[in-house]
C-alpha positions in Angstrom: -25.8 -17.6 -76.3 -28.8 -17.7 -73.2 -28.3 -14.9 -71.2 -27.9 -14.8 -67.3 -29.7 -12.3 -66.4 -33.0 -14.6 -64.8 -30.8 -15.9 -62.2 -29.1 -12.4 -61.4 -29.1 -11.5 -58.1 -28.6 -7.8 -58.1 -27.5 -6.8 -54.4 -27.5 -3.5 -53.0 -25.4 -1.7 -50.6 -27.6 0.1 -48.3 -26.5 4.2 -47.1 -27.9 3.6 -43.9 -25.4 1.7 -41.3 -26.4 -0.8 -38.0 -27.0 0.7 -35.0 -24.8 -0.5 -32.3 -25.9 -2.0 -29.4 -22.9 -0.9 -26.8 -22.5 -0.4 -23.2 -22.3 2.4 -21.2 -19.3 4.4 -20.9 -19.9 5.5 -17.0 -16.3 5.1 -14.4 -14.4 7.9 -16.1 -17.2 11.0 -15.9 -16.8 9.7 -11.7 -13.4 10.6 -11.4 -11.0 13.6 -10.7 -9.8 15.3 -14.3 -8.6 18.8 -13.5 -5.4 17.6 -14.4 -5.8 16.4 -18.3 -4.4 19.4 -19.9 -1.3 19.2 -18.2 -0.3 15.4 -20.0 1.1 16.0 -23.6 2.8 12.4 -24.7 3.1 8.5 -23.0 5.0 8.5 -19.7 4.1 12.0 -19.3 3.7 12.3 -15.4 2.0 14.8 -13.3 2.5 15.6 -9.5 -0.5 16.3 -7.2 0.2 18.1 -4.0 -1.8 18.1 -1.1 -1.7 19.8 2.4 -1.6 18.4 5.2 -3.4 19.3 8.3 -3.2 23.3 10.2 -3.1 23.3 13.9 -5.7 25.2 15.1 -4.3 26.8 18.5 -6.5 29.0 21.7 -5.8 33.0 21.1 -5.3 34.5 24.5 -4.3 37.9 23.6 -0.1 37.2 23.6 1.1 37.1 21.0 1.0 34.0 19.0 3.9 31.7 17.6 5.3 31.7 14.2 3.7 30.9 11.1 3.7 26.1 10.8 5.9 25.1 7.3 3.0 23.5 5.3 3.6 19.8 5.8 2.5 17.7 2.8 2.6 14.4 0.5 2.7 15.1 -3.0 1.3 11.9 -5.4 2.2 11.0 -8.7 -0.1 10.7 -11.6 1.8 9.0 -14.6 0.5 8.8 -17.9 1.1 4.5 -18.5 -1.7 3.6 -20.8 -1.1 3.6 -24.4 -4.0 2.1 -27.0 -3.9 2.8 -30.8 -6.3 2.2 -33.8 -5.2 1.6 -37.6 -7.8 1.1 -40.0 -8.6 1.7 -44.3 -11.2 2.0 -46.0 -10.9 0.7 -49.6 -12.8 3.1 -52.9 -14.3 -0.4 -54.0 -16.7 -0.1 -51.0 -16.4 3.4 -50.4 -18.2 3.2 -54.3 -20.6 1.5 -53.2 -22.2 1.5 -50.2 -21.6 5.6 -50.4 -22.5 6.2 -46.3 -19.5 8.4 -44.7 -17.5 5.0 -43.4 -14.7 6.7 -42.3 -16.3 9.2 -40.2 -18.3 6.0 -38.4 -15.2 4.1 -38.6 -13.9 6.3 -36.3 -17.0 6.2 -34.0 -16.1 3.1 -33.8 -12.6 3.6 -32.8 -13.5 6.1 -30.1 -16.2 3.2 -28.4 -13.8 0.6 -28.2 -11.3 2.8 -27.4 -13.4 4.5 -23.9 -14.6 0.6 -24.0 -11.1 -0.1 -22.7 -10.9 2.5 -20.7 -14.2 2.2 -19.0 -13.4 -1.6 -18.0 -9.9 -0.9 -17.3 -11.1 2.5 -15.0 -13.5 -0.1 -13.0 -10.5 -2.2 -12.0 -8.7 0.7 -10.9 -10.8 1.9 -8.4 -12.2 -1.7 -7.1 -8.5 -2.3 -6.5 -7.4 1.0 -4.6 -10.5 1.1 -2.4 -9.2 1.2 1.8 -9.6 -1.8 3.6 -12.1 -1.2 5.9 -14.6 0.3 3.6 -15.9 -3.3 2.3 -19.1 -5.1 2.5 -18.9 -8.7 1.5 -15.5 -10.6 0.1 -14.8 -12.7 -2.9 -15.6 -15.1 0.0 -18.6 -14.1 1.6 -20.6 -12.1 -1.6 -23.1 -10.7 -0.3 -26.3 -12.1 -1.4 -29.1 -8.8 -2.3 -32.6 -9.2 -2.5 -35.3 -6.9 -3.6 -35.6 -6.0 0.4 -32.5 -5.6 1.4 -30.8 -3.6 -1.8 -31.8 -0.1 -0.7 -30.4 -0.9 2.6 -26.8 -2.3 1.2 -26.5 1.5 -0.9 -27.2 2.9 2.6 -24.5 0.6 4.9 -22.2 1.9 1.5 -23.4 5.3 2.7 -22.3 4.7 6.4 -18.8 3.5 5.3 -18.7 7.2 3.4 -19.9 9.4 6.4 -17.3 6.9 8.6 -14.4 8.7 6.3 -15.7 12.1 6.7 -16.6 11.5 2.9 -18.8 14.8 1.6 -22.3 14.0 1.0 -21.9 16.2 -2.2 -21.9 14.5 -5.6 -21.7 10.8 -4.3 -21.8 8.0 -7.0 -22.6 4.1 -7.1 -22.4 1.5 -9.6 -24.5 -0.8 -10.6 -24.7 -4.3 -12.6 -27.9 -3.9 -14.7 -29.5 -7.0 -12.2 -29.0 -4.6 -9.2 -31.3 -2.0 -10.6 -33.7 -4.0 -11.4 -33.6 -5.1 -7.7 -34.0 -1.4 -6.4 -36.9 -0.9 -9.1 -39.4 -3.0 -6.9 -38.3 -1.3 -3.7 -40.8 1.5 -3.6 -38.2 3.8 -1.3 -36.3 3.7 -4.8 -38.9 4.8 -7.0 -42.1 5.7 -5.1 -40.3 9.0 -3.5 -42.2 10.8 -6.2 -39.2 13.1 -6.4 -39.1 14.7 -10.3 -35.4 12.8 -10.6 -36.4 9.5 -10.0 -40.2 10.2 -11.9 -37.9 10.3 -14.9 -36.5 6.9 -14.3 -40.1 5.4 -15.2 -40.4 7.3 -18.2 -36.8 6.5 -19.5 -34.7 8.9 -18.1 -31.5 8.8 -16.2 -31.4 5.7 -13.6 -32.4 7.9 -10.1 -31.4 8.9 -6.8 -31.4 6.5 -4.0 -29.4 6.5 -0.2 -27.3 9.7 -0.8 -26.4 8.7 -4.5 -26.3 9.0 -7.7 -27.2 5.3 -9.5 -24.9 4.8 -13.0 -26.0 1.5 -13.9 -23.1 0.1 -16.2 -22.6 -3.7 -18.3 -18.8 -3.4 -17.3 -19.2 -3.5 -13.6 -16.0 -6.0 -12.8 -17.3 -9.3 -11.7 -16.1 -13.0 -11.9 -17.7 -15.7 -14.2 -21.2 -13.4 -13.9 -20.4 -13.6 -9.6 -18.4 -11.4 -7.5 -19.6 -8.2 -8.7 -18.1 -4.7 -7.4 -20.2 -2.5 -6.7 -18.6 0.6 -6.1 -19.0 4.2 -4.5 -17.1 7.1 -3.9 -17.1 10.9 -4.9 -15.0 12.1 -7.5 -12.5 13.1 -5.1 -11.7 9.3 -4.9 -9.5 8.9 -8.4 -7.9 11.7 -10.7 -8.2 10.8 -14.4 -6.2 12.2 -18.0 -6.5 11.5 -21.5 -4.8 12.9 -24.3 -6.0 11.7 -28.3 -1.8 12.5 -29.4 -1.8 11.0 -32.8 -4.3 11.3 -35.5 -3.2 10.8 -39.1 -5.3 10.2 -41.9 -3.4 9.0 -45.0 -3.1 6.9 -48.3 -1.9 2.8 -48.6 0.5 3.1 -51.2 0.1 -0.6 -52.8 -3.8 -0.4 -52.4 -6.8 1.8 -53.8 -7.0 2.5 -49.8 -7.7 5.4 -47.5 -6.8 5.0 -44.0 -6.7 6.5 -40.7 -5.0 5.8 -37.4 -4.7 7.5 -34.1 -2.7 7.0 -30.7 -4.4 7.9 -27.2 -2.7 7.8 -23.5 -4.4 8.0 -20.4 -3.2 7.0 -17.1 -5.2 6.9 -13.4 -4.6 7.2 -9.9 -6.8 6.5 -6.5 -5.6 9.2 -4.6 -8.1 9.0 -2.0 -9.1 5.7 -1.0 -10.7 6.3 1.7 -13.4 8.2 -0.6 -14.6 4.7 -2.3 -16.5 1.8 -0.7 -17.2 -1.5 -1.9 -19.7 -4.1 -1.8 -18.9 -7.9 -3.0 -22.1 -9.5 -4.1 -24.1 -12.3 -6.1 -27.2 -12.6 -8.1 -29.8 -14.0 -5.2 
């Protein structure tokens, strides 16, 4: 019998995994996460209290008035979002390919959940902006240019100033094309600061007009237009998340290991005036 070895083409299973080209996750890092340790399960509610103004009175030397009762408001942060993953790795695959497939798959599951959360938070924050803190609209979007992109960031800062939002810790999230416009403006790249010099060397995105600039492909937009460039501080929104279940198990009817997990989270805009929004199109 003639041998088929001459026609045999060996298959090589690489132990190295191809690196993914992923979105950067931004929005969760820009929110207040002080309440995260208080959640345990899907459906939990965190009650957030805020104290109202306290009266300041003139002192004349006479007896002062009795203490006023603190007046406050309460907002509820409900853990109303739940996402799960469930994947298997066959023993045959594990034996032939030899990378740590379960660990790699866990990383992909984590990325997938974080990407869902990032998009969810972006849209939630945009929907929660105070109506007076907006520039442009879906009907009349702004069309920034290399000469005006920086100026529009200044305008967003003015809206926050007028709403008494603190200067410290301000951020703005822009899509890549808007960052490209900023890079053509000497006011952004030519101010000589060590922070922005790092940008030119491939470091962080930078600072401009009183904001830390964050770059994201998850900036909400409609069919590549009407981009929602959002600015604010961490005081604007509250976010809490928890991986409540993580279980590795053996499939009964297959030679496979499997892992499943349940991740719950919730978010709320608690200070709408601490956000400012610009709706813009590419020029």
